[in-house]
N, C-alpha and C positions, 0 to 999 in steps of 0.2 A: 521407570523414569516418570511415568504419568500418575504415580501414586501420590501419597500425602506429602505436602510440603513439610520439611522438617519442623516438628512441633506445631503444626498448623493444620487447617482444614484442607479437604480435597478440592481439586479443581471443579469447575462447573460441569456437571454431568452432561449437559446438553451441548457443550462447546468442545469440539475435538480439534486441536491444532493440526493443520495440514502438514504432511511430510515431517512429522515431529522427529522421528529417529534420524532422518537424513539431515535435518537442520542441526541437531545435536552433534552428529558426526562431523559436519562441516565446521561448526564452532569449536569442537573439541575442548570443552571446558577443563581447566586444570585447577588444582589447589592454589588459592591465592590470586586467581585471575579476577579482573574487573571486566564484566560483560555488560553491554548496553542492549537491552531489548527495546528497540526504537519504536515499535508499534505494540505496546503492552497489551491492549485489549483486555481480556480476562486472565492474562498471566500464564497461558499454557506453556509457552516457550520458556519463560522465566522460571517457572516451576521445574521444568525438566533440566535446565542448566544447574539450578541449585541442587537438584537430586543427583546430578552426575559428578559433582566435585565440590570441594569446600571452597566455593568461589563467592564473589559478591556480584549482585545484579542491580543495575539501575534501569527501571522501566520508565519509558517516556510515552505519553499519549496526550493528544489535544482534547480528548473527550472527558469531560468532568465525571461522567458515570464510571469510566474505566479507572480514573484516579481514585474515586471513592471506593470502588471494589478493591483496588490494589492496596489501599491503606490498611485493610484488614489483613491481607497477606503479609504486608510489611511488618505489622505488629507481631505476627506469629513467626517471623523469620530469624529472630535472635540477632537482628542487625545486619543480616546478609542481603536484604532486599530494601531498596528505597524506590519511591515513585515520584515522578516529576511531571507536572502538567505543562505541556508545551508542544511545539511542532518539531518533528524530527529533522527538519531542515536546519534547525539551530542546535544540533547535538553538541557541537564544540562550544556553544555558549551555555548550554545547560549542564554540561558534564566537565569536570576537571580531568583532562587527559594527562598522559596518553592512556588508552584502554586496550584490553587484550582481544576484544571481539565486539562486533556490532551485527545484530540481526534485524532484518526488516520482514514484515508480512504485509505487503502493500495492498491497499484497497479497503473497502468497507468490511467490518467484522460481522460475524454471525449475530451477536447480540444486538448490533445496530439494525440489521435487516429484520430481525425477528420482532422488534418493537415498533408497532404501527405508528406510535406517536413521534418517532424519529423521521418518518416520511421518506424512507429509502425504498420501500417495497411497493410494487404495484399489485401485490396479491391481497393486501388488506388495506382498507381505507384508512387514511390518517392525514394530518396536516402536511402540506407539500413543503417540507423543510429541507431535509437532506444535508444539513450542516453536521460535520463531525465534531466541531467545537460549538460553543454557544454564541459565537460572534459572527458578524458579517451578514450579507444579504442571503436570503433563502432561495430555494428553487422556485417558490411562488413569485418572489420578486423578479426573478429572471424571466419566467414565462409571461408575466404580465406587463413587463416594461421594455424588454429588448425589442428592437426592430426585427421584422420578419427575416431579413437577410442574415442578421447576426445569429438568430436562433437556428436557422438552416445550417450555417457554418459550424456552430457548436455541435449540433446533432450529427452532422457528417464527420467532422474531425474527431470528436471524442467518442462517438457511438458507432462510427462506421456504418451508418444507416443510409442505404441507397435512396430511400424515399424521404430524405431529410427535408427537401423543399416542400413536398406535400404535407409533411408533418408540421412544419413551421407555419405553412398557410392555414392549416386547420386549427392550430393553436391561436393564431391571431384572429381568425373568424370567431372562435368560441369566446375569446376574452372580450371581444367587442359586445357580446351579449351579456356576459357576467364574468367577474374575476374568477380565475382558476386557483382555488385555494386547497384542494384536496387531491390526494394521490389517485383516488378512484376516478375523479373527473379527468385528470390528465391521461390515465391509462385508457379510458373509454374513447377519448379523442384520438389517440394514436391507433387504437385497434380499428377505428373506422376507416383509416387510410392505409394501413399496413396490413397486408394479408397474413393469415396464419402460416407459419413455417411448417414444412413437412417433419422437421425434427422435434416438433412440439414446443419449441422456445416461444414464449409469449411475445407477441408483436411489440409490446411496450418496452421490452428488455433494453434495446440499444438506446432509445431515447432517455430512459431513466439513468442508464449508465452515463451517458453524455452529460446530462444536467448535474449529476453527482460529481463527476470529475471537474466540471467547470466551477461549480459552487465552491468546492474545496481546493481548487487550484492543484489538483493531485499530481499532474505531470511536472509542474514547476516545483512543487514540494519535493518530488522524488529527485529531480536534478540537484536541488539544494542539499537534500539528505545524503546523496552519494558523495557530493563534494565534501560535506562536513565529515562524513565517515572517513574519507581519505585523509583528512587533516588530523583527526583525533586518534586514529589507530596507530599503535606502536609498530616498528618493524617486526615482522612475524605475526602481527595481529591478523585476525580472520574476519571476513565479511561474508554474510550469507543473506541473500535476498530471494523471497518467495513472491512471485507475481501470479495473478489470475487472469489478466487480460493481455492480449498481444501488444497493445499500445505500451504498457509499462514494461513488458518483457523485452521489447525491442529497445527501449530506452536503456535498460540495464545492460543488455547485450552490447550496445554501442559503447557505453561507458567502460565496461570491463575490457572490451576488445581494444579500445584506444589506450586505456591505462596499462594494458599488458603488452603493448608494443605491436599489436596486429594492425595492419593496414586495412582500411575499409574496402570492401568489395565494390568494384565499379564495372561498368560495361567494358568489354574488350575494345569497343570502338572509341572509348574516351581515353585521354591521357591518364597515366597512373598518377595518383595524388602524391604530393611530396611527403617524404617520411618525416614524422615528428621527431625532432632532435632531443626532446625531453626524455629522460630515463624512465622506464616503466615503473609505475608505482604499485602494481599488483601482479601476482602470478596466479593464473587460473588453477583451481583445484580440479574441476571437471572440464573436459573438452566440450561436452554438450550439456544442456540443462538436464537436471534430474527431475523425473516425473513420478507421480504416484504409482504404486503397484496396482494391479487389477483389483486386488482385495480391498485396498483403501478406497479406490474410486467407486467400487460397488457399495461399500459401507457408508461413504460420505460423498454424495453427489457434488458438493462444493469443491472437492479436491480434484475433480476430473481435469480441469484446465490449468492446474497449478504447475509452475515451473520454478525450480530452485537453481540459482546461479551463485557460485561461491568463489572466493579468491583470498590469497594471502598477501598481506602488505609487504612491500619491499622497503629498503632503506632510502629510496629516492625521495627527494622533496615532493610535497603535494603540488600538483599542477595548478590548482586553484587555492591561493593562499587566504581567501576569504575576505580580502580587502574590498572587492567590488561586489560581493554577494549581497543582494538586498534582502532585508527582513521579509518574511512571509507576509503576504497581504492579509 
């Protein structure tokens, strides 16, 4: 499945899609299917879907570099692959449904992290950008203009950084001396106030994660993407979502639990929530999230935190009809 695209070049040797076999099994491509790879990246999942069946794939990505790369794959696909630049929160506006499957690989991609000029990584110095697309404010705009309290809230909420107030205070003190425009500058500031972890995780990790999620509105986009997938999937269509952070995974879990008819868990000391009378729109494929094998986690450190959740669309009407969904900022 990970070999050559029909009549085309091989996938990027340095980019290994996480949980590839498990995602393909969850999507279960069939001849004639129309599948949406909602986070196209370098096309690893799309390539595997095309190799698994005589299907068609539409790849969506907000990153112009991913679209440029995908154009070459599309030309080699004999019309079976097309790529569309846009946010996956607007799947139903970008794709003429219904579709047979939608796959998400949520978060920043390896090629984005590996390119210092994109500003995602604290390991190599580069401009403090972090935008997945080419529009909107950068991470530098955020750290140099937002009030200290707002920065602390972002770092705590999206990075789950316990020392968020100390980090925000250090950022404000540093920017009073000179603008923070480089990833190396920001990483050094964070490392001065956050002690090194015993597990070897860089002290800047959570702050960089928080700013990336904020700059790209990743949690809001995920909400919109899940709602849009619900609207565009045909009855019997399949949804697969791979997440790498607990924030996104909890969001997907809540969505699928609600849409599959499960009541949210609450304290036994609180009254039970009222049952939602709307018919379930999904049936879960797995009771628990699928995680990488030991072999995959050892071969690809990025895979260690990955979680796959998957479900099958029912015939029930979508809970969110899209009338009140705002366009992505």
